[in-house]
All heavy atoms as a GROMACS GRO file, in nm:
protein
  591
    1MET      N    1   3.255   0.020  13.422
    1MET     CA    2   3.215   0.010  13.282
    1MET      C    3   3.276   0.126  13.204
    1MET      O    4   3.290   0.236  13.256
    1MET     CB    5   3.063   0.010  13.270
    1MET     CG    6   3.016  -0.007  13.128
    1MET     SD    7   2.847  -0.066  13.109
    1MET     CE    8   2.862  -0.232  13.167
    2ALA      N    9   3.311   0.102  13.081
    2ALA     CA   10   3.372   0.204  12.996
    2ALA      C   11   3.269   0.311  12.960
    2ALA      O   12   3.149   0.294  12.978
    2ALA     CB   13   3.427   0.138  12.869
    3GLU      N   14   3.320   0.422  12.907
    3GLU     CA   15   3.228   0.528  12.865
    3GLU      C   16   3.138   0.480  12.752
    3GLU      O   17   3.172   0.385  12.681
    3GLU     CB   18   3.308   0.651  12.821
    3GLU     CG   19   3.380   0.632  12.689
    3GLU     CD   20   3.454   0.757  12.645
    3GLU    OE1   21   3.553   0.792  12.712
    3GLU    OE2   22   3.413   0.818  12.546
    4CYS      N   23   3.025   0.543  12.738
    4CYS     CA   24   2.927   0.505  12.636
    4CYS      C   25   2.975   0.552  12.499
    4CYS      O   26   3.018   0.666  12.483
    4CYS     CB   27   2.793   0.569  12.670
    4CYS     SG   28   2.663   0.530  12.553
    5ARG      N   29   2.970   0.463  12.402
    5ARG     CA   30   3.004   0.497  12.263
    5ARG      C   31   2.874   0.502  12.184
    5ARG      O   32   2.791   0.413  12.196
    5ARG     CB   33   3.096   0.391  12.203
    5ARG     CG   34   3.225   0.371  12.276
    5ARG     CD   35   3.351   0.424  12.211
    5ARG     NE   36   3.347   0.450  12.071
    5ARG     CZ   37   3.417   0.385  11.980
    5ARG    NH1   38   3.494   0.285  12.013
    5ARG    NH2   39   3.412   0.419  11.854
    6ILE      N   40   2.860   0.604  12.103
    6ILE     CA   41   2.738   0.621  12.023
    6ILE      C   42   2.764   0.577  11.880
    6ILE      O   43   2.864   0.615  11.819
    6ILE     CB   44   2.691   0.767  12.025
    6ILE    CG1   45   2.658   0.808  12.169
    6ILE    CG2   46   2.570   0.787  11.934
    6ILE    CD1   47   2.626   0.956  12.186
    7PHE      N   48   2.675   0.493  11.828
    7PHE     CA   49   2.682   0.445  11.690
    7PHE      C   50   2.555   0.491  11.618
    7PHE      O   51   2.449   0.435  11.640
    7PHE     CB   52   2.696   0.293  11.686
    7PHE     CG   53   2.832   0.245  11.729
    7PHE    CD1   54   2.859   0.225  11.864
    7PHE    CD2   55   2.932   0.223  11.636
    7PHE    CE1   56   2.984   0.183  11.905
    7PHE    CE2   57   3.058   0.181  11.677
    7PHE     CZ   58   3.083   0.161  11.811
    8PRO      N   59   2.567   0.593  11.533
    8PRO     CA   60   2.449   0.646  11.465
    8PRO      C   61   2.400   0.554  11.353
    8PRO      O   62   2.479   0.487  11.287
    8PRO     CB   63   2.497   0.779  11.407
    8PRO     CG   64   2.644   0.764  11.394
    8PRO     CD   65   2.688   0.669  11.502
    9ILE      N   66   2.267   0.550  11.337
    9ILE     CA   67   2.207   0.473  11.228
    9ILE      C   68   2.132   0.569  11.137
    9ILE      O   69   2.088   0.676  11.180
    9ILE     CB   70   2.114   0.362  11.281
    9ILE    CG1   71   1.999   0.419  11.365
    9ILE    CG2   72   2.193   0.260  11.361
    9ILE    CD1   73   1.893   0.317  11.404
   10ARG      N   74   2.116   0.531  11.011
   10ARG     CA   75   2.048   0.615  10.912
   10ARG      C   76   1.901   0.579  10.897
   10ARG      O   77   1.828   0.645  10.826
   10ARG     CB   78   2.115   0.600  10.776
   10ARG     CG   79   2.256   0.651  10.770
   10ARG     CD   80   2.315   0.627  10.631
   10ARG     NE   81   2.452   0.666  10.625
   10ARG     CZ   82   2.495   0.779  10.573
   10ARG    NH1   83   2.410   0.866  10.523
   10ARG    NH2   84   2.623   0.808  10.569
   11THR      N   85   1.859   0.472  10.962
   11THR     CA   86   1.722   0.424  10.948
   11THR      C   87   1.646   0.447  11.079
   11THR      O   88   1.705   0.487  11.180
   11THR     CB   89   1.722   0.273  10.914
   11THR    OG1   90   1.795   0.203  11.015
   11THR    CG2   91   1.785   0.248  10.778
   12GLU      N   92   1.516   0.419  11.077
   12GLU     CA   93   1.433   0.438  11.197
   12GLU      C   94   1.473   0.340  11.307
   12GLU      O   95   1.467   0.372  11.425
   12GLU     CB   96   1.286   0.418  11.159
   12GLU     CG   97   1.189   0.435  11.274
   12GLU     CD   98   1.046   0.409  11.232
   12GLU    OE1   99   1.015   0.409  11.111
   12GLU    OE2  100   0.964   0.385  11.322
   13TRP      N  101   1.514   0.218  11.269
   13TRP     CA  102   1.552   0.116  11.364
   13TRP      C  103   1.654   0.022  11.301
   13TRP      O  104   1.674   0.023  11.181
   13TRP     CB  105   1.431   0.038  11.417
   13TRP     CG  106   1.346  -0.024  11.310
   13TRP    CD1  107   1.238   0.034  11.250
   13TRP    CD2  108   1.362  -0.152  11.249
   13TRP    NE1  109   1.186  -0.052  11.155
   13TRP    CE2  110   1.260  -0.167  11.153
   13TRP    CE3  111   1.452  -0.257  11.266
   13TRP    CZ2  112   1.246  -0.282  11.075
   13TRP    CZ3  113   1.438  -0.370  11.189
   13TRP    CH2  114   1.335  -0.382  11.096
   14ILE      N  115   1.718  -0.060  11.387
   14ILE     CA  116   1.814  -0.160  11.342
   14ILE      C  117   1.796  -0.283  11.432
   14ILE      O  118   1.768  -0.269  11.551
   14ILE     CB  119   1.959  -0.107  11.349
   14ILE    CG1  120   2.059  -0.206  11.288
   14ILE    CG2  121   1.999  -0.072  11.491
   14ILE    CD1  122   2.200  -0.149  11.271
   15ARG      N  123   1.807  -0.401  11.373
   15ARG     CA  124   1.796  -0.524  11.452
   15ARG      C  125   1.919  -0.539  11.541
   15ARG      O  126   2.029  -0.499  11.505
   15ARG     CB  127   1.784  -0.646  11.362
   15ARG     CG  128   1.650  -0.656  11.296
   15ARG     CD  129   1.634  -0.776  11.209
   15ARG     NE  130   1.738  -0.878  11.228
   15ARG     CZ  131   1.738  -0.994  11.167
   15ARG    NH1  132   1.643  -1.024  11.082
   15ARG    NH2  133   1.833  -1.081  11.189
   16LEU      N  134   1.899  -0.600  11.657
   16LEU     CA  135   2.007  -0.618  11.753
   16LEU      C  136   2.126  -0.690  11.692
   16LEU      O  137   2.241  -0.646  11.709
   16LEU     CB  138   1.956  -0.693  11.877
   16LEU     CG  139   2.059  -0.727  11.984
   16LEU    CD1  140   2.127  -0.601  12.036
   16LEU    CD2  141   1.993  -0.803  12.097
   17ASP      N  142   2.103  -0.799  11.618
   17ASP     CA  143   2.216  -0.872  11.560
   17ASP      C  144   2.291  -0.787  11.458
   17ASP      O  145   2.414  -0.789  11.452
   17ASP     CB  146   2.173  -1.006  11.502
   17ASP     CG  147   2.066  -0.998  11.395
   17ASP    OD1  148   2.009  -0.890  11.372
   17ASP    OD2  149   2.037  -1.103  11.333
   18GLN      N  150   2.220  -0.707  11.382
   18GLN     CA  151   2.284  -0.618  11.285
   18GLN      C  152   2.365  -0.510  11.357
   18GLN      O  153   2.475  -0.473  11.313
   18GLN     CB  154   2.180  -0.553  11.195
   18GLN     CG  155   2.110  -0.650  11.103
   18GLN     CD  156   1.993  -0.585  11.029
   18GLN    OE1  157   1.933  -0.489  11.076
   18GLN    NE2  158   1.961  -0.640  10.914
   19PHE      N  159   2.312  -0.460  11.468
   19PHE     CA  160   2.382  -0.357  11.545
   19PHE      C  161   2.513  -0.412  11.602
   19PHE      O  162   2.615  -0.343  11.599
   19PHE     CB  163   2.291  -0.305  11.657
   19PHE     CG  164   2.349  -0.190  11.734
   19PHE    CD1  165   2.359  -0.064  11.677
   19PHE    CD2  166   2.392  -0.207  11.865
   19PHE    CE1  167   2.412   0.042  11.747
   19PHE    CE2  168   2.445  -0.100  11.937
   19PHE     CZ  169   2.455   0.025  11.878
   20LEU      N  170   2.511  -0.536  11.650
   20LEU     CA  171   2.633  -0.596  11.705
   20LEU      C  172   2.740  -0.609  11.597
   20LEU      O  173   2.859  -0.588  11.623
   20LEU     CB  174   2.603  -0.731  11.768
   20LEU     CG  175   2.514  -0.729  11.892
   20LEU    CD1  176   2.481  -0.870  11.937
   20LEU    CD2  177   2.578  -0.650  12.005
   21LYS      N  178   2.700  -0.643  11.476
   21LYS     CA  179   2.796  -0.651  11.364
   21LYS      C  180   2.845  -0.511  11.327
   21LYS      O  181   2.964  -0.488  11.306
   21LYS     CB  182   2.734  -0.718  11.242
   21LYS     CG  183   2.709  -0.867  11.261
   21LYS     CD  184   2.672  -0.938  11.134
   21LYS     CE  185   2.550  -0.879  11.068
   21LYS     NZ  186   2.505  -0.951  10.949
   22TYR      N  187   2.754  -0.415  11.319
   22TYR     CA  188   2.786  -0.276  11.284
   22TYR      C  189   2.889  -0.216  11.380
   22TYR      O  190   2.981  -0.147  11.340
   22TYR     CB  191   2.656  -0.195  11.283
   22TYR     CG  192   2.670  -0.046  11.269
   22TYR    CD1  193   2.735   0.011  11.160
   22TYR    CD2  194   2.613   0.039  11.362
   22TYR    CE1  195   2.745   0.147  11.146
   22TYR    CE2  196   2.622   0.176  11.349
   22TYR     CZ  197   2.689   0.231  11.241
   22TYR     OH  198   2.698   0.367  11.228
   23CYS      N  199   2.874  -0.248  11.509
   23CYS     CA  200   2.964  -0.195  11.611
   23CYS      C  201   3.096  -0.270  11.619
   23CYS      O  202   3.186  -0.227  11.689
   23CYS     CB  203   2.896  -0.200  11.748
   23CYS     SG  204   2.750  -0.099  11.759
   24GLY      N  205   3.105  -0.384  11.551
   24GLY     CA  206   3.227  -0.462  11.552
   24GLY      C  207   3.237  -0.561  11.667
   24GLY      O  208   3.343  -0.619  11.690
   25LEU      N  209   3.127  -0.582  11.740
   25LEU     CA  210   3.130  -0.677  11.851
   25LEU      C  211   3.103  -0.820  11.805
   25LEU      O  212   3.126  -0.914  11.880
   25LEU     CB  213   3.028  -0.637  11.958
   25LEU     CG  214   3.058  -0.505  12.029
   25LEU    CD1  215   2.951  -0.476  12.132
   25LEU    CD2  216   3.195  -0.508  12.094
   26ALA      N  217   3.052  -0.835  11.683
   26ALA     CA  218   3.029  -0.968  11.625
   26ALA      C  219   3.087  -0.967  11.485
   26ALA      O  220   3.070  -0.871  11.411
   26ALA     CB  221   2.880  -0.999  11.621
   27GLU      N  222   3.156  -1.074  11.451
   27GLU     CA  223   3.219  -1.083  11.319
   27GLU      C  224   3.121  -1.123  11.210
   27GLU      O  225   3.135  -1.083  11.096
   27GLU     CB  226   3.335  -1.182  11.324
   27GLU     CG  227   3.446  -1.137  11.418
   27GLU     CD  228   3.556  -1.241  11.430
   27GLU    OE1  229   3.560  -1.334  11.348
   27GLU    OE2  230   3.638  -1.227  11.522
   28THR      N  231   3.022  -1.206  11.247
   28THR     CA  232   2.924  -1.256  11.151
   28THR      C  233   2.786  -1.257  11.216
   28THR      O  234   2.773  -1.240  11.338
   28THR     CB  235   2.957  -1.399  11.106
   28THR    OG1  236   2.945  -1.485  11.222
   28THR    CG2  237   3.096  -1.411  11.047
   29GLY      N  238   2.685  -1.284  11.134
   29GLY     CA  239   2.551  -1.298  11.189
   29GLY      C  240   2.542  -1.415  11.286
   29GLY      O  241   2.473  -1.407  11.388
   30GLY      N  242   2.611  -1.523  11.255
   30GLY     CA  243   2.612  -1.639  11.343
   30GLY      C  244   2.676  -1.608  11.477
   30GLY      O  245   2.629  -1.653  11.582
   31HIS      N  246   2.783  -1.530  11.472
   31HIS     CA  247   2.850  -1.489  11.596
   31HIS      C  248   2.758  -1.401  11.679
   31HIS      O  249   2.747  -1.418  11.801
   31HIS     CB  250   2.981  -1.417  11.563
   31HIS     CG  251   3.062  -1.381  11.682
   31HIS    ND1  252   3.133  -1.264  11.688
   31HIS    CD2  253   3.083  -1.445  11.801
   31HIS    CE1  254   3.195  -1.258  11.806
   31HIS    NE2  255   3.165  -1.366  11.874
   32ALA      N  256   2.687  -1.309  11.614
   32ALA     CA  257   2.592  -1.222  11.684
   32ALA      C  258   2.483  -1.306  11.749
   32ALA      O  259   2.445  -1.282  11.864
   32ALA     CB  260   2.531  -1.121  11.588
   33LYS      N  261   2.434  -1.407  11.677
   33LYS     CA  262   2.330  -1.495  11.731
   33LYS      C  263   2.379  -1.565  11.857
   33LYS      O  264   2.306  -1.572  11.957
   33LYS     CB  265   2.292  -1.598  11.624
   33LYS     CG  266   2.191  -1.700  11.669
   33LYS     CD  267   2.162  -1.801  11.559
   33LYS     CE  268   2.069  -1.910  11.608
   33LYS     NZ  269   2.043  -2.011  11.506
   34GLU      N  270   2.502  -1.615  11.856
   34GLU     CA  271   2.560  -1.682  11.972
   34GLU      C  272   2.567  -1.589  12.092
   34GLU      O  273   2.530  -1.627  12.204
   34GLU     CB  274   2.700  -1.734  11.941
   34GLU     CG  275   2.705  -1.853  11.851
   34GLU     CD  276   2.848  -1.894  11.819
   34GLU    OE1  277   2.941  -1.856  11.893
   34GLU    OE2  278   2.867  -1.965  11.719
   35ILE      N  279   2.617  -1.468  12.070
   35ILE     CA  280   2.632  -1.372  12.178
   35ILE      C  281   2.496  -1.344  12.243
   35ILE      O  282   2.484  -1.342  12.365
   35ILE     CB  283   2.695  -1.240  12.126
   35ILE    CG1  284   2.839  -1.264  12.081
   35ILE    CG2  285   2.690  -1.132  12.234
   35ILE    CD1  286   2.898  -1.147  12.004
   36VAL      N  287   2.395  -1.322  12.160
   36VAL     CA  288   2.262  -1.290  12.210
   36VAL      C  289   2.200  -1.410  12.282
   36VAL      O  290   2.147  -1.397  12.393
   36VAL     CB  291   2.171  -1.241  12.096
   36VAL    CG1  292   2.028  -1.222  12.144
   36VAL    CG2  293   2.224  -1.109  12.037
   37GLU      N  294   2.207  -1.528  12.220
   37GLU     CA  295   2.147  -1.648  12.280
   37GLU      C  296   2.213  -1.689  12.412
   37GLU      O  297   2.150  -1.751  12.495
   37GLU     CB  298   2.148  -1.764  12.181
   37GLU     CG  299   2.047  -1.745  12.069
   37GLU     CD  300   2.044  -1.862  11.971
   37GLU    OE1  301   2.135  -1.948  11.975
   37GLU    OE2  302   1.950  -1.865  11.889
   38GLU      N  303   2.340  -1.652  12.430
   38GLU     CA  304   2.411  -1.682  12.556
   38GLU      C  305   2.363  -1.594  12.670
   38GLU      O  306   2.401  -1.615  12.785
   38GLU     CB  307   2.562  -1.662  12.538
   38GLU     CG  308   2.628  -1.767  12.452
   38GLU     CD  309   2.774  -1.733  12.421
   38GLU    OE1  310   2.822  -1.624  12.460
   38GLU    OE2  311   2.838  -1.816  12.354
   39GLY      N  312   2.285  -1.491  12.639
   39GLY     CA  313   2.239  -1.398  12.743
   39GLY      C  314   2.343  -1.296  12.781
   39GLY      O  315   2.338  -1.237  12.888
   40ALA      N  316   2.440  -1.273  12.690
   40ALA     CA  317   2.549  -1.180  12.718
   40ALA      C  318   2.517  -1.036  12.681
   40ALA      O  319   2.600  -0.947  12.700
   40ALA     CB  320   2.675  -1.225  12.643
   41VAL      N  321   2.396  -1.011  12.629
   41VAL     CA  322   2.360  -0.878  12.581
   41VAL      C  323   2.243  -0.823  12.664
   41VAL      O  324   2.144  -0.892  12.687
   41VAL     CB  325   2.318  -0.882  12.432
   41VAL    CG1  326   2.279  -0.744  12.383
   41VAL    CG2  327   2.430  -0.940  12.348
   42SER      N  328   2.258  -0.699  12.708
   42SER     CA  329   2.149  -0.629  12.774
   42SER      C  330   2.107  -0.511  12.688
   42SER      O  331   2.191  -0.443  12.629
   42SER     CB  332   2.192  -0.577  12.912
   42SER     OG  333   2.218  -0.684  12.999
   43VAL      N  334   1.977  -0.489  12.680
   43VAL     CA  335   1.923  -0.373  12.609
   43VAL      C  336   1.846  -0.291  12.711
   43VAL      O  337   1.754  -0.342  12.776
   43VAL     CB  338   1.831  -0.416  12.493
   43VAL    CG1  339   1.770  -0.294  12.426
   43VAL    CG2  340   1.909  -0.498  12.391
   44ASN      N  341   1.888  -0.167  12.727
   44ASN     CA  342   1.826  -0.076  12.824
   44ASN      C  343   1.819  -0.139  12.964
   44ASN      O  344   1.720  -0.127  13.035
   44ASN     CB  345   1.687  -0.034  12.775
   44ASN     CG  346   1.694   0.043  12.645
   44ASN    OD1  347   1.788   0.117  12.621
   44ASN    ND2  348   1.597   0.023  12.559
   45GLY      N  349   1.927  -0.208  13.000
   45GLY     CA  350   1.939  -0.262  13.135
   45GLY      C  351   1.878  -0.398  13.158
   45GLY      O  352   1.888  -0.451  13.270
   46GLU      N  353   1.817  -0.459  13.056
   46GLU     CA  354   1.756  -0.591  13.072
   46GLU      C  355   1.818  -0.689  12.973
   46GLU      O  356   1.836  -0.656  12.856
   46GLU     CB  357   1.605  -0.584  13.048
   46GLU     CG  358   1.532  -0.502  13.153
   46GLU     CD  359   1.382  -0.509  13.139
   46GLU    OE1  360   1.332  -0.602  13.072
   46GLU    OE2  361   1.315  -0.421  13.193
   47VAL      N  362   1.849  -0.812  13.021
   47VAL     CA  363   1.904  -0.913  12.933
   47VAL      C  364   1.807  -0.938  12.818
   47VAL      O  365   1.686  -0.949  12.838
   47VAL     CB  366   1.931  -1.045  13.010
   47VAL    CG1  367   1.972  -1.156  12.916
   47VAL    CG2  368   2.036  -1.023  13.117
   48CYS      N  369   1.861  -0.944  12.696
   48CYS     CA  370   1.778  -0.964  12.578
   48CYS      C  371   1.832  -1.084  12.500
   48CYS      O  372   1.950  -1.089  12.466
   48CYS     CB  373   1.781  -0.841  12.488
   48CYS     SG  374   1.680  -0.859  12.340
   49THR      N  375   1.745  -1.182  12.473
   49THR     CA  376   1.784  -1.299  12.396
   49THR      C  377   1.714  -1.303  12.261
   49THR      O  378   1.712  -1.406  12.194
   49THR     CB  379   1.753  -1.428  12.475
   49THR    OG1  380   1.615  -1.430  12.509
   49THR    CG2  381   1.839  -1.438  12.600
   50MET      N  382   1.658  -1.191  12.218
   50MET     CA  383   1.592  -1.181  12.088
   50MET      C  384   1.686  -1.110  11.990
   50MET      O  385   1.701  -0.988  11.997
   50MET     CB  386   1.462  -1.100  12.099
   50MET     CG  387   1.358  -1.163  12.186
   50MET     SD  388   1.208  -1.060  12.211
   50MET     CE  389   1.217  -0.934  12.089
   51ARG      N  390   1.749  -1.186  11.902
   51ARG     CA  391   1.846  -1.124  11.812
   51ARG      C  392   1.781  -1.029  11.713
   51ARG      O  393   1.844  -0.939  11.660
   51ARG     CB  394   1.929  -1.229  11.741
   51ARG     CG  395   1.854  -1.306  11.637
   51ARG     CD  396   1.949  -1.401  11.566
   51ARG     NE  397   1.892  -1.445  11.442
   51ARG     CZ  398   1.875  -1.571  11.408
   51ARG    NH1  399   1.913  -1.665  11.491
   51ARG    NH2  400   1.823  -1.602  11.293
   52GLY      N  401   1.652  -1.044  11.689
   52GLY     CA  402   1.581  -0.957  11.595
   52GLY      C  403   1.516  -0.837  11.661
   52GLY      O  404   1.442  -0.763  11.597
   53LYS      N  405   1.544  -0.814  11.790
   53LYS     CA  406   1.485  -0.700  11.861
   53LYS      C  407   1.518  -0.571  11.787
   53LYS      O  408   1.631  -0.546  11.748
   53LYS     CB  409   1.537  -0.693  12.004
   53LYS     CG  410   1.482  -0.572  12.079
   53LYS     CD  411   1.502  -0.585  12.226
   53LYS     CE  412   1.449  -0.466  12.302
   53LYS     NZ  413   1.305  -0.448  12.289
   54LYS      N  414   1.416  -0.488  11.768
   54LYS     CA  415   1.436  -0.360  11.701
   54LYS      C  416   1.491  -0.258  11.799
   54LYS      O  417   1.434  -0.234  11.905
   54LYS     CB  418   1.304  -0.310  11.644
   54LYS     CG  419   1.252  -0.392  11.529
   54LYS     CD  420   1.122  -0.335  11.476
   54LYS     CE  421   1.070  -0.419  11.360
   54LYS     NZ  422   0.942  -0.367  11.310
   55LEU      N  423   1.604  -0.199  11.762
   55LEU     CA  424   1.666  -0.094  11.842
   55LEU      C  425   1.641   0.039  11.772
   55LEU      O  426   1.651   0.049  11.650
   55LEU     CB  427   1.816  -0.117  11.854
   55LEU     CG  428   1.862  -0.250  11.913
   55LEU    CD1  429   2.014  -0.258  11.909
   55LEU    CD2  430   1.812  -0.265  12.056
   56ARG      N  431   1.612   0.139  11.852
   56ARG     CA  432   1.586   0.273  11.799
   56ARG      C  433   1.682   0.370  11.865
   56ARG      O  434   1.737   0.342  11.973
   56ARG     CB  435   1.442   0.312  11.826
   56ARG     CG  436   1.344   0.228  11.743
   56ARG     CD  437   1.199   0.266  11.769
   56ARG     NE  438   1.110   0.207  11.669
   56ARG     CZ  439   1.071   0.080  11.667
   56ARG    NH1  440   1.117  -0.003  11.757
   56ARG    NH2  441   0.990   0.037  11.573
   57PRO      N  442   1.705   0.488  11.803
   57PRO     CA  443   1.793   0.586  11.865
   57PRO      C  444   1.756   0.611  12.011
   57PRO      O  445   1.638   0.622  12.045
   57PRO     CB  446   1.772   0.710  11.778
   57PRO     CG  447   1.741   0.653  11.643
   57PRO     CD  448   1.656   0.532  11.673
   58GLY      N  449   1.858   0.613  12.095
   58GLY     CA  450   1.839   0.631  12.238
   58GLY      C  451   1.848   0.501  12.316
   58GLY      O  452   1.868   0.504  12.439
   59ASP      N  453   1.835   0.386  12.248
   59ASP     CA  454   1.849   0.257  12.316
   59ASP      C  455   1.994   0.234  12.354
   59ASP      O  456   2.086   0.273  12.280
   59ASP     CB  457   1.800   0.143  12.227
   59ASP     CG  458   1.648   0.134  12.220
   59ASP    OD1  459   1.580   0.185  12.310
   59ASP    OD2  460   1.598   0.075  12.123
   60HIS      N  461   2.015   0.168  12.468
   60HIS     CA  462   2.150   0.136  12.516
   60HIS      C  463   2.169  -0.016  12.512
   60HIS      O  464   2.081  -0.091  12.553
   60HIS     CB  465   2.171   0.185  12.659
   60HIS     CG  466   2.194   0.331  12.668
   60HIS    ND1  467   2.320   0.386  12.677
   60HIS    CD2  468   2.109   0.436  12.664
   60HIS    CE1  469   2.311   0.517  12.680
   60HIS    NE2  470   2.183   0.550  12.673
   61VAL      N  471   2.285  -0.057  12.463
   61VAL     CA  472   2.320  -0.198  12.453
   61VAL      C  473   2.449  -0.219  12.533
   61VAL      O  474   2.547  -0.147  12.514
   61VAL     CB  475   2.341  -0.240  12.305
   61VAL    CG1  476   2.386  -0.385  12.296
   61VAL    CG2  477   2.213  -0.216  12.225
   62GLN      N  478   2.447  -0.320  12.621
   62GLN     CA  479   2.566  -0.353  12.699
   62GLN      C  480   2.608  -0.496  12.668
   62GLN      O  481   2.525  -0.587  12.671
   62GLN     CB  482   2.539  -0.341  12.849
   62GLN     CG  483   2.509  -0.202  12.899
   62GLN     CD  484   2.363  -0.162  12.883
   62GLN    OE1  485   2.274  -0.246  12.888
   62GLN    NE2  486   2.338  -0.034  12.863
   63VAL      N  487   2.737  -0.510  12.636
   63VAL     CA  488   2.798  -0.642  12.613
   63VAL      C  489   2.933  -0.639  12.683
   63VAL      O  490   3.018  -0.556  12.647
   63VAL     CB  491   2.817  -0.671  12.462
   63VAL    CG1  492   2.876  -0.810  12.443
   63VAL    CG2  493   2.688  -0.656  12.385
   64ASP      N  494   2.951  -0.727  12.781
   64ASP     CA  495   3.074  -0.729  12.860
   64ASP      C  496   3.104  -0.588  12.911
   64ASP      O  497   3.020  -0.527  12.973
   64ASP     CB  498   3.190  -0.785  12.778
   64ASP     CG  499   3.169  -0.932  12.740
   64ASP    OD1  500   3.109  -1.005  12.820
   64ASP    OD2  501   3.212  -0.971  12.630
   65GLN      N  502   3.222  -0.534  12.879
   65GLN     CA  503   3.259  -0.402  12.927
   65GLN      C  504   3.212  -0.290  12.834
   65GLN      O  505   3.235  -0.175  12.861
   65GLN     CB  506   3.411  -0.392  12.948
   65GLN     CG  507   3.492  -0.376  12.822
   65GLN     CD  508   3.529  -0.506  12.752
   65GLN    OE1  509   3.472  -0.612  12.778
   65GLN    NE2  510   3.626  -0.500  12.664
   66TRP      N  511   3.147  -0.326  12.725
   66TRP     CA  512   3.105  -0.227  12.626
   66TRP      C  513   2.966  -0.170  12.657
   66TRP      O  514   2.872  -0.244  12.683
   66TRP     CB  515   3.104  -0.288  12.486
   66TRP     CG  516   3.237  -0.342  12.447
   66TRP    CD1  517   3.275  -0.473  12.448
   66TRP    CD2  518   3.350  -0.268  12.404
   66TRP    NE1  519   3.405  -0.485  12.408
   66TRP    CE2  520   3.454  -0.360  12.380
   66TRP    CE3  521   3.373  -0.133  12.384
   66TRP    CZ2  522   3.580  -0.320  12.338
   66TRP    CZ3  523   3.499  -0.094  12.340
   66TRP    CH2  524   3.601  -0.186  12.319
   67ASP      N  525   2.956  -0.037  12.652
   67ASP     CA  526   2.829   0.033  12.671
   67ASP      C  527   2.807   0.114  12.544
   67ASP      O  528   2.883   0.207  12.516
   67ASP     CB  529   2.835   0.124  12.792
   67ASP     CG  530   2.704   0.193  12.822
   67ASP    OD1  531   2.600   0.152  12.766
   67ASP    OD2  532   2.706   0.288  12.902
   68LEU      N  533   2.707   0.075  12.466
   68LEU     CA  534   2.682   0.135  12.335
   68LEU      C  535   2.545   0.199  12.331
   68LEU      O  536   2.451   0.149  12.392
   68LEU     CB  537   2.693   0.030  12.226
   68LEU     CG  538   2.814  -0.062  12.233
   68LEU    CD1  539   2.799  -0.176  12.134
   68LEU    CD2  540   2.941   0.016  12.207
   69GLU      N  541   2.535   0.307  12.257
   69GLU     CA  542   2.405   0.373  12.238
   69GLU      C  543   2.375   0.382  12.090
   69GLU      O  544   2.463   0.412  12.008
   69GLU     CB  545   2.406   0.514  12.298
   69GLU     CG  546   2.273   0.585  12.281
   69GLU     CD  547   2.271   0.724  12.342
   69GLU    OE1  548   2.357   0.755  12.427
   69GLU    OE2  549   2.182   0.802  12.304
   70VAL      N  550   2.249   0.356  12.056
   70VAL     CA  551   2.203   0.375  11.917
   70VAL      C  552   2.178   0.524  11.902
   70VAL      O  553   2.101   0.584  11.976
   70VAL     CB  554   2.073   0.295  11.890
   70VAL    CG1  555   2.030   0.315  11.745
   70VAL    CG2  556   2.093   0.148  11.922
   71GLY      N  557   2.248   0.583  11.805
   71GLY     CA  558   2.233   0.726  11.783
   71GLY      C  559   2.162   0.756  11.650
   71GLY      O  560   2.128   0.665  11.575
   72THR      N  561   2.140   0.882  11.626
   72THR     CA  562   2.080   0.928  11.503
   72THR      C  563   2.187   0.986  11.413
   72THR      O  564   2.269   1.066  11.460
   72THR     CB  565   1.973   1.037  11.530
   72THR    OG1  566   1.877   0.983  11.620
   72THR    CG2  567   1.904   1.081  11.404
   73PHE      N  568   2.188   0.947  11.288
   73PHE     CA  569   2.289   0.997  11.193
   73PHE      C  570   2.256   1.142  11.161
   73PHE      O  571   2.144   1.176  11.124
   73PHE     CB  572   2.290   0.912  11.066
   73PHE     CG  573   2.397   0.953  10.970
   73PHE    CD1  574   2.528   0.913  10.992
   73PHE    CD2  575   2.370   1.030  10.861
   73PHE    CE1  576   2.629   0.949  10.903
   73PHE    CE2  577   2.468   1.069  10.772
   73PHE     CZ  578   2.600   1.028  10.794
   74GLU      N  579   2.356   1.227  11.177
   74GLU     CA  580   2.339   1.369  11.145
   74GLU      C  581   2.420   1.398  11.019
   74GLU      O  582   2.540   1.390  11.020
   74GLU     CB  583   2.392   1.455  11.260
   74GLU     CG  584   2.342   1.412  11.396
   74GLU     CD  585   2.233   1.502  11.448
   74GLU    OE1  586   2.222   1.616  11.399
   74GLU    OE2  587   2.161   1.460  11.538
   75GLY      N  588   2.352   1.432  10.913
   75GLY     CA  589   2.431   1.462  10.794
   75GLY      C  590   2.359   1.454  10.667
   75GLY      O  591   2.253   1.441  10.632
   0.00000   0.00000   0.00000
């Protein structure tokens, strides 16, 4: 698996489908929905099929070879 990439958010949480779009792994909301419903996304090591799952800083998302972490925006 590739190294973990951190994507900081400015809010307390972000929905999984929004995070996939933010990271560039989904082109649209519909595409994000497909990826999640296919069971291709893991959150903190467990397959997640809830596209509205709330992610908070420190959560890890895995899609294919991508390992992403929700970070905190510093600035």
